[in-house]
N, C-alpha and C positions, 0 to 999 in steps of 0.2 A: 608704667614706670620704664625709663630708659634702661635697656639691657646692661649698659656699662655700669649703671649704678647698682645693679644687682650683684656686682663682683667687688670683692675686696681688692685692695691694691696688690696684695700678693697673688690673688687668683688671676688678676689681669696680667701680671708679669709672667706667670707660669703659662697661661693660655697662649700668650703671644709667642713665648719660646717654643711651645709645642707646635703651633701652626707653622712658624718659620722653619723649624727643623724638619717637619714632615714635608713641606714644600721642597726643601733642599735635598732630602735623602730618599723620599718615597718609602721610608721604613717607619713602622710604629715607634713612637718615642717613649723610651723607658724613663722612669724616675731617676735611675742612676745616671743617665746621660744628662738630664736637666741639672742634676746636682753638681756636675763637673763644669758647668758654664761659669766662666770667670766673673761675669757681672752679677751673678746671683750669690747671695750670702746665706741661702737657706740650707738647713740640714736636710739629709735624705729623708728623715722621718717627716719633717715639715712639708717637703715636696710631695710625699706620698699622700699626706692628709689633704693638701690643696688639690691634688689630682682627683682624689675621691670626691671632694666637694664639687669640682668642675663636672665630673661625670654625673653626679646627682642632679646638677642644674641643667644637664643636657648639652654641654658644650664640647665634650669629648666622649669617646667610648672605647671599649676594649674589644677588638675583633675576636679574640679567643683567649682563654685562660692562659695566664703567664706571659701574654704579649704586652707590648707597650700600648700607648693610647694614640688614637687618631682624632682629628677634629670632626665634629658633626657639621651639618649645614649651618646650624646656629652658631657654631664656633667660627666657621669661616666668615659668616655674615658680620658678626661683631668685630672680627679682625679687619675686614675690608672697610666697614663703615666708620669705625671709631678708633682703631689702633694703628692701622697701616699708614705709612708715609709714602706717597708716590715718588718713584725715582725720576731723575731727570735723564732724558734720553741723551746718548752721546752724540757728538757732532757727526760721527761716521754714520750712525743710524739715521739721523735727520737728513743727511746728504743722500743716502741711498734711497730714501723715500722720495725726496725731491727729484732726483734724477729719474727714477722709475716713472713718475708722473709727467715730468716735463718732456721727456724724450718722446712720449706718445701724445703730447698735447695737440689738440685739434681733431683727433680721431677718438670719439667717445668710447667706442668698443675697446680700443687698445688701452685707453686710460684706465678703464675699469679692470681689464685683464691684468695690466701691469701693477695696478694698485693691489689687487688680490694676491698676485704672485709675491710682491715684496713684503706684504703683511704676513703671509704664510712663512716666508723665508726668515724674517726677523723674529717672529714669535715662536716658530717651531710648533705651531698649532694649525688647525684647520681654519682657513680664511674664507669668509663669505661676504660678497658685496651684492646688494640689491640696487639696481638702477632706480633713478628717481620716479616718484609717482607723478606721471605726466598730466593727470587730470587737473592738477593744481597749476600747470604751466600757463603762462600768459602768451596769448596769440601775438605774434610779431608781424608776419606778413604772409601773403599767399601769392604764388605764381601759377598761372594757368596757361598751358601751352598746347598747341595742337600737335598730335602725333599723325593722325590722318583724318579723313572726313568724319569718322564715327568714333574716334578715341581722343581723349584729352589727358594730358599729364598734369596733375595737380600737385604742387609742392607747398607744404605748410611748414613754416619755421616758427618755433616758439622762442621766447626771449633768452632762454638758457643757451640757445644755439643749436639745439637738437632739431632735426629735420625729419619730416615724413613725406613720402611720395606715394601717390595712388593714381591708378589709371581709371578714368571714368569712361564708360561706354554710353554713347548717346545714339538715339534712333535716327536722327537726321542732322545734317550739317548745320553748324551755327556760324554765322558770319564772324570774321575776325574782329570787326568793329564791336560786336556785342561782347565778345570775349574780353576785349580790352576794357570796355566800360564796366562790365561785371566785376572784373578783377579790381579795378579802382574802387568801385562801390563797396565790395566786400572788405577790402583792406581798411577802408574808412570806418565801416560799421563794426568790424570785429577787433580792431587794434586795441590792445590793452585789456581784453576780456579773458577770463579763465576758460580753458577748453571745456570744462564741465558746464560752464554757463552757456557756451555756444551750443553744445550738444543738446542741452535740455530746452533752450529757448530760441533756437535758430529761426523757427517759423515766425515768431513774434519780432525778432530782430529785423527781418527783411520784409515784413508785411506790406510796406508801402513802396516797395521797389517797382519801377516802371514795368509795364506789361510786356515790353519787347524782350525782356529777359526771362519770361515765365517758363519756357521750355526747360532750360538748363537749371533754373532755380528750383523747379519741381524735383529735378534729380537731386539737388543739394538737400532739399527738405526731406526726401525719402531716405537719403543715405547719410544724413548728418551724424547719426550715432557712430557710424563706421568711419566717416571722413575725419571727424574731429576726435577720434579715440586714438590715444597713443599706447593703449594697454599692451598691444602686441610688441611694442618696443621695450617693454619692461623685462630685463634679463637678470639672471642670477649667475654669478661667477663664484664657483667653489674651487679652492685650490689647497693642496697640502694634505690630502687624505693619508699619505704615507707617514705624516708626522704622528697621527693617532696610533699607527701600528707600532711606533717606537716607544710608546708610553707604557710603563709597567702595569697601569690600571687596565690596559686593553690587551694583555698578553694572550687572553683567550680569544681566538679568532672568531668565535661565535658572537662574542660581545661586540667586536668591531663590525662584523657583518650586519648586525641588527641596527647599530647606529648609522651605518652607511645606508641601509635600506630606508631608514626614517628620513635621511637627508635627500633621498631621491624624489621625495614628494615635494613639489614646488610650493604647495600651500602650507605645508608644515614649516618650511624654511622661512617663508614670509611671516608666518605667525611667530616663530622663535625670535626673529629680529625686529619685531614690531615694538617700538617704543610708545606708540599711541600718543595720547595727549599729555604725556608726562612733561613737566616743565624742565626736566633735566635733559641734557643732550647726550648723556652717557647712561647706560643701564647695564647692570650686572645681575644675571640669574645664576644661582648656585644650587647644584644638586637637586634636592626635592622641589625647589622653587620652579623648576622647568615643567613639572607635572606631565611628563611624557614617559611611558615605559621605555626602558633601555637608555634613558638619558639621565638617570638619577645620579650617575657617577661623573657627570659632566658639569661644566660651567660655561656660560656664554657672556662675553663682553661685547656690547653693541654701542655704536655712536652714530649720531646723525651727521650727514654732510649736505651741503647745498650747492646746486649748480644753477645759477640765476635765481629764479623764484621758486624752483622746485627742490624737494629734498628727497634723499635716499638714505639707506642705512648700510653700514658695514660692521663687521665684527669678527671675532674669532671664537671657535669652539674647541674645548680641550678638557682635560680632566679637572676635577675640583681642585686638585693639588697643583694648580698653575701659579706662576709667580705674578700675582695680581699687582704688586707694587711696580713691576716693570711693564706688564702687558696692558694695563689700563692706559697709561700715558702713550704707549705705542699705538693703540687703537685711536685714541683721541688725536694724536699728531697726524696720523694718516688721514683721518676725516677732515682735520683742519687744512692740511695741505691740498687735499682733493678739492675742497671748497675754494681755497684761496687761489688755486691755479686758474680759476676763471674770474678772478678779481684783480689779477696782476700783482699779487703779493704772496709772500711765503711765510709759513709758520716759523 
C-alpha cells in the first residue's frame, strides 16, 4: 500500500508541518507550536492525538521525554516523495551557476572544480562531483608523434572532448611513414567504438593489419588495457567540508571527524553517489537508507550529468534536516548546466 494512503488527511497535514518546521528551526517540534499555525484549525488535543498516531506509524519520534517530535527517515521520505513541492531557483542562483561553469569552459578540471565550488556555496552543504565514467566514452581520434628514436607520444581524444596522452617506449626506431599509415589505419578502425570495446577487442580489431606495422602493433596489443583506459582520469572533487561543521547536527566534533574519514575513501564516495541503472536522473538517500555507520544522520542528493556520450554524477551531502525543496532543484540545475555547457545551450 502507498504510504501516503496510510495517513489520514489530518495526519498528512500535521506531518508536513512537523517536517517543514524542523527543517527551518533544527528544534524538536512541539504540539503547542503546531497548534499556533494559522493555516491549521485543529485543537491542541487533536494535534496531540495526531502526533501520537504518527509516532505509532513510525513517521515521527520523541528524542526524550517532554521533548517535541522529530521526523524519522520514513517521515522525511514520504515528505520528499509525496508532499514536497520543489522550489524554483532564483535568477541570481541560476546565473551564478552559469557563470561558474562558463568561465572555466574548455578546461575540464576547472569546470568540475568550479561546479563543485558553486554547488557547495549555494547549498551550504558538502558538494561532491565525480568525473565521467570514461570506459563508456566514444573514440574520436588518435595522434601519434615521435619524441625521439625510441619514444612516441600517443594522444587519444574521445568525443566528449577529453584527452589522454601516453608515452610509448619502443625497442627500435619505426619509420615515419609507418607511423603515419598506422595512425590513419587505427583512426579508421577505432572511430566510433567505445573505449571498453577497444580495450577488450583490440587484437581482433586489428588482426588483418599489414605486417609492416607488426612491431608497434604488438606493443599496442600488449598495452591496450593501459592505452585505452581513462580510469586514472576519473577524479573526485569534494568542496565545503566547513559547511558540515556549521550544522547543529554535527556540533560534536567526533561525529564530523567520522563522516570526513568516511569521505576520504574514494571507493565509498563513488558508491554513495552511484545511481546505477535507475531510470531516474536524480536520487535521494535519507538517513538509514545510506546504510553506512556514522552517516545515519545525513542525506545525499545525487544527479547525473553528461559530457558528450559519457556521464558522471554530482551531489550534495548534509544533514537529514536539509531543505529538500530548494536543494533538489539546485543539484538538478547544476547537473543540467554542466551537461548543456557542452551542447551549446543553458538550462
